[in-house]
Steps between C-alpha positions, in 0.01 A plus 500: 500500500780742586668435164179593315465827696865584431447436127188719494672780690799477267280518191314802641828677571626420150179631345532824698861531387396455136238773533748744654756414227243555224396833649861615515628375162254550230170462340478157338144504371451124536712417802374202699448713810296759311290234329448324832365822656278572199367146519407543867326830425321350201378198700380704799281788381543818707785345696615703799863609514543310829367180338755528219781550751383194690469281190840605371656461848639853499463796735225754433761768428670278239159425346422872483829580325451208262142606416626856444709359214202311356282811521776706336512240220120533465446130572313545828274767645422576861145570612343566837294222658127580475436424867819642651676767297819453704550158342672491161372253241700387199369435151665420169475765232434411137879500449542270801243258361677506162836437668350196677349370174828550309696326775262203501533469120880499531485232769278281279742525208 
């Protein structure tokens, strides 16, 4: 059991490291990390920022900086939650949906 927890923790740390590296070094339009985040947002309509951070096993501040890049690239938009305007919801833009579709086509080929 301990080995499995260590493996999971290690993978989460590695994923966080990949996100920070991507944020620092460039703007690869179809990086695995970016596509992974877009996939989460696509699968969970009106996903909260905190939910994305939890699913990606990263801190809320890292998630915010990462989403800033996706918003800047016009792949994701932020909206206020209808019930609590303090909560930020994430949605794919038309460009984000197209990026997901293009990526899926590339994976199939």
